[in-house]
Structures are given as structure tokens and as C-alpha cells.
N, C-alpha and C positions, 0 to 999 in steps of 0.2 A: 442752793447758795448757802444754806445754813445747816450746820450740824452734820453728823455722819449719815451718809445715805443708808437707809434700811430697805430690806426687801423680803417679801415672801414670794418665792419664785418656783416655777415648774410645778404648779398645782395642776393636777390632771383631774378634770371633772367631766361629767357625762353621767351615765347614759340616761336617756329619757326614763322617767319624767323629772329627775331630781337635779339636773345640771344647773338650773338657775339658782336653786336653793344652795347648792354646794358652792357656786360662784359667790353668792352673797355672804355665806358664812365665812369663807376664806377672807373676804374683804373685811367683815366685822372683826374677825380675830386679828387681822393685820393692824387695823386701827386700834384695837385694844393694846397691841404691842407698842404702837406709836405713843399711846397714852402713857404706858408704863415707862417709856423712854423720855417722858416729859415733852413730847413734841406737840401736845395738845390734850384735849379732854373730850370724852363723850358728853355732848351737851344735852341731848334728848334721844329717846329711843322708844320703840314699840315692838313687842315680841311678834306681832302679826296675829292674824285671825285664829282665835281659839288656842293660842299658845302661851307658854309661861317661861320660855327660855330662848337662848340663841344657839342651841346645839344643831348639829347636822341632822338631817331627816331620820337617821337611824340611831340618834342619841336619845338620852333620857328625856330631854325637854327641847324638842326641835322647834325652830322658828317657824311661824306660820306664814301663809300668803300675805303679801303686802306688809311684811315686817320692814322696818326702816330704822335708821339712826342718823343723828347729826353730829359731826365732829367739829369742834372749835380748834382751829390751828393756833398753836402758840406763836408762831412766826419768829424767826431768828433775828438777832441783832445785826446780822451781816447782810441785810437787805441792800440792794443796789439803789442808785438814784439819790436825789437830794435829800428826801425825807423817808423814802421807802414807803411800803404800804402802811397806812395809818390804821391802827387798831387791829381787830381780829378778822379772820376769814373763816367761813363756815361751809362745810360740804355735807350735803344730804345724799344718802344712798338708800335705795329701796328695791325690792324685788317682787315679782308675781309670776305665776305660771298658769295654773288651772283657772284661778280667779282673775277677774278683770283688773288690770293694773289701775290703781288709784281709787278702788272702792275701800270701804272701811276695813281696817283702821288706818289705811294709807291715803285717805282722802283729805284734800284734793290731790290728784296726781295724774300725770300723763307720761308716757314713754315715747320720746321722739315724735311728739305731736299727736299721739294716738293711744290706743289701749293694747299695744302689742305685748307679748310676753317678754320678760327679760329683767335685767338689772339696770337701773337708771342712776345717774349722778347729776347733782346740781350744786354749783358753788356760788356763794354770794357774800357781799360785804357792804358796809355803809361807809361813806366818806368820813363821818365823824368818829369812826372807830367803835360805834355802839353795836349792840346786838341786834341783827336784823331778823332773827328767828321770831315768828309770830305765834308759836305754839307754846305748850307747857314744856318745862325743862327739868323734870325730876330725874331723868336719865335712869329710870328704874324699869323700863320695859312697858310702861303704861301711859306714856305721854301721848298727847293728841296734837294734831296740826291745827293752826288757825284757819279761818275761812280763806284768807290769803296766806300762802306759805311763808312769805317774807314781808317785812314792813320797813319803810324808809324812816319812820319816826319823823323827826324834824330835820333829817339829813337827806342825802341823795343815796339811793339804793343802786347797786350794780349787781346784776346776775350774769354770770359768764355763759350766757346763752342768748343769742340774738332774738329767739322767739319769745323770751320772757323779759325783754328789755322794754321798760315803760315807754309808750309812744311809738314803738317800732314793730313789736312782734304780735303774733296772733294769740298769745297766751298771757296777756298782761292783766287780766281781771283777777285771776287767782294765783298767778305766778307759779304754776304747778308743773311746768314742763321739765322733764329730765332728759339727759342725753345718755347715749349708750355706745360702747365700742362694738356692739354686735347684738342682733336681735335674738338669736336662738342658740343657746348652749345646751339645750335639752333634746338634741337629736339622738340618733342611734350610733354616734361615734364619740370618742373621747375628745376633750378640748383642753388646751394648755393655757395657763394664766400666769402672767408675770406682773407682780405688784411691787412698785418701787417708789420711795418717797424720801424727802428730807424734811426739814422743819417748815418748808414753804410750798412744796410742790408735790403733786401726785401724778404718777405715770402708771397707766394700766395698759398692758399689752395682752391681747386675746387672740390665740391661734385656734380658730374654729376648725375642728377636724384634725388638729395636731399634725398638720402637714407642712409647717414652716411658713405659712402665709398669715400675717398678723393684721388685726385691727387695733386701733389705739384710742385712748382717752388721756388727755394731758390737761391739767389745770394747775396753774401756778404763776411764777414770776417770769417776766422777761428782763433782760439786762439792758437798761436804757443806753442809748448812744451818749457819749460823754458831753455832747453839746446841748442836751435837752434836760428839762425838768419833768420827771414823771413820778408824781406822788403815789400813783396807783398802778404800777407796772405789772398788770395781770393779763393773762391770755388763757384761753381754753381752745384746745384742738380736739375735736371728736371726729374720727374718720373710720368708716367701714371699708376694709380691704385696702391696705397700703399697696402702692406708694401714694404719697401725698400728691394732690393735684396742684398744678401751677396755673391752670387755665380757668378754674372755677373758684368762686369766692366761698369762704367758710362763714356760715351764719346766714340763715334764711328766716323769713317771717313765720313760716309754718313749723320750723324745727324738725322736719322729717326727711331731710336729704341725707345722703351718705357723708356729707361734709358740713359739719356744724361747729359752732363755737362763737367766740367773741374776742376782740382785742381792744383794750382800753388805751385811748390816745394819750399823748403828753398833755400836761396841764394847759398849755397855750391854746388847745382846741377843746376845752371843756372842763375837765376831761370827759370824753364820751366813749361809749362802747360802739364799735363798728365791725362790719364784716372785713375780711382780710384774705390775702393770698400768700402762700409760701413761695419763695424763690429758691430753686435748687440749682444744681450744677449747670454751668453754661454748656453749650454743645461742644466747646473745645475740651472741656474737662471730662465730659460724660462719654468717654470711650474706654474700651477695655485695654487699649495700648497705654493709657495714662493712669489706670488704677488696677493693681497697686502702682504707686508712683515709681517710675524707673530710676529716679534719682535716689530712692531709698527702697530697694526692691521688696523688702519684707513688710513694708508699711502701706496701708491705705490712708488717704488723707481724710481726716475727720473734721469737716468744716462746720461752722456755726450754721444754724438754719435761720435764714432771713425771712421774717414775716412782715408784710407791709399792708397798711390799711388801704382798702380799695372799695369804698362805700359811696357811690355817687349820690344816693338818697340823702346822705348826711354831709356831703361835700368833705368827706374825710379821706385823705390820701397820704401816702408816704410811710417811711420806715422809721419806727420809734426805737427799735432795738431787737435783740434776739432772745428767743426762749431760753431759760435757764436749763441746765442739765442735759438737754438733748442736742444732738447734732445730726449731720447727714453724711453718709458714706455711699460711694458707688462701687458696684461690682464685687462687693463682699457678700458671702452667703448669709442668709438669714440664720440666726442662732450662733453666729460666729463671735468670738471674743478676741481681745488683744492678748499679748503674751503675759501680761500681768493680771489678767482676769479682772480688770477695773472698768472695762467698757465692753458692751455687747451690742449686737446689730440685729434689728428686727425689721421685717418688711415682707415683700413678695417672696414667694418660693422661687421665682425666676432670679437667677444670680445677677444678671446684667441690668439691674434697676437701682434707682436711688433708694436707700433705706434710712431708717432712723436709728441713730446710736444713742445709747443710754448708759448711765452708770451701772456698774455690776460689782458684786462683792462676794459671789458664791465661789466655792471651791471647784465647781464644775461649770462647764458651758451650759447655756440654756438649751432646752430641747432634750435634756437627759432626765431620767427618773420617771416614775409612774405613780407617785404617791399623791393621794387626794390633797393633803395639806402641804405638799411640796417641801421646801426647806427654807430656812430663814438666814438672813445675814444682817 
């Protein structure tokens, strides 16, 4: 919603055992670029076990196991809704491979409810706009986490992960759970990463095996319906192996399913964070005869993605708005782009499925190139 969309795309990482470290360093470098573009700042960081830098594993000062950083989003002035998101939003990113995820210096920490290898993400904010980070914040590679990762202070804390939602999730003592678009990028094949962001929203697309089949992590704004007041219009979608599900809810107490995340309700219902479901094309539209649209034969219809609260435990139901930046397209191939190279399509390698569309700004379509650091736009 705010600012020029930035990207570090077509980063090809692998082969074991360094895939996770390469994934993490690409993300760190991308966030450094966002900071340079004044989209936010690195708020806290730790180089990882026995390390003194954030280089790739074959660099002069490689990041160690359980390295992490926290990014403070600047947030644009173009936020939707009556008041927009109040204050700042913070994203934590951490990795581990050989070492257990969440041990020192990344403690406390979990990856999708456990100690699996990989790269984890966690996004949080406070309703009063204050800083929820509970650790030190020198941002010099030597910071430490607090006993609880985040703190509400005198306000209300929201973590965009059902498992870390106070009163609801299994990981509410230390608030340490992170989500991931995929468990293992350190196999014996190459993996392709697309990192896209504006001043408000992060999109991570991960193609395990570089075969055109993507996982995703999305954390950012939704655009509220015009008839509602949503002071905190935030949503997280973490999904392993697209397409998105319309029959299972996103957000579980354990935080360890293939479908995780959280959707913040409108003000009239709290606001509260609840589990949700996406609604995709109806059966009438989801046919190859209708996509591409015969009324405009060269075009696929790029629809908004409707996400609605579906949380019986909290009595939260209904549609508050649509996620910013992303949409849905049927029957287009994964890694396809529009003629202007401003939108790209990611999802299953099977063409006749609903896929996720994102902004794009590269001179080439996704799925091209084999460079570890990809290319920036």
C-alpha cells in the first residue's frame, strides 16, 4: 500500500548443508536494503553462535547458527482504514540447521511449534504503538532476547501467529514461536526464493526444489471494507505448498500445521486476532474455458483474495477486508508475468489451479537466473 515495491528475487540457494544459511542471509541483505530505502530500521540483531558478522557461509564473517534480527517497519502514511495501523510493526527472522532451533543465542525460539531446521518469521505490534521487543536493541550483532520475546507493556500485544496469541495458543509463555514457508531448503537440490515488500507488507515465496511449486509467507496489511473501522488491519498467511486451502482454517494452537497465521478483526469485535479461511474462485469461474477470460482473450482475471474470520472458539466470523498487494489468478502458469512485468504468479506447478499473484518489478519473469543473491528491483 505504501511506497515503491522492492524485491530481491530469483535467489537460488541449496545445496545441503548451507541452504538455510543462504536463505537467511538473502533475507538479512534484503532487509538491509529496505532500511537503506527508509522503509524501516534494523532494531536488534545477533550474529549467531560463534560468529562476528552476517556474511554467507563462504564469506569472511559468516553468520552462525541461530542468528537473528528484528526489523522495525516504518509504515507508510498511505495506510487504509480510519486510522491505519497505529505505531510500529516488528518482524523477527531467525535460522538454524545443525544446531537446535532456539538455543543460544537465539533463545527462546521455536520453528512452527518445534525445533525443526529452517528459517522462521514472527511479526508483532502493540496497540499503543509502543515497542513490543523485550530484548536489547543495540543492533550490533550482540543483542539478546528477553525471557519472553515480546511484551505488551501497558498495552495490548498482537503477534501474527495464532499459536503465540495470549490466551489462545500453546506458545504463550515465552511468545517464541516462529512461522516458516518451508521446513527444509538444505536438501540436495537448488531452491528458488522471491522476496517482495513495500513499506507495510512482506511477501516470501519459496520454491523448494526449483520446480515451479511455491510455499508462501505473507505478513502485512489488509484493505478494510469501506463500511468498517479497522485500526489494526493486519494479517499473516503462512502456507506450505500452495494452492491456498478454502476448507481448513489458518491458525492453530500448536502452530505446526501447513496452514498458519492470524487475522485481526475490525475494532467492533475487539479488535481480536482469530483464525481465518481464504475464499477463492467460485466453481463457475474456476474453469479453463473462462480463464483466460474469453471477453479479453489475452488476459487472466486477477481478483482480490477474500479472507474471512472463521474462529468458533472466539465467536469471530466474517469478512473484514482483502490482503494488500496479493491477488488470485486461475489457470495461469506458475512464474508467469503480465505484459508489463508488474505482476507475477506463484503457486502449484499444476497450471489449472488457483495461484497467488504479487507485485513484480524485475526485467525478467520469475524462474529465471541461477545466482545465489538473485537480482533486485
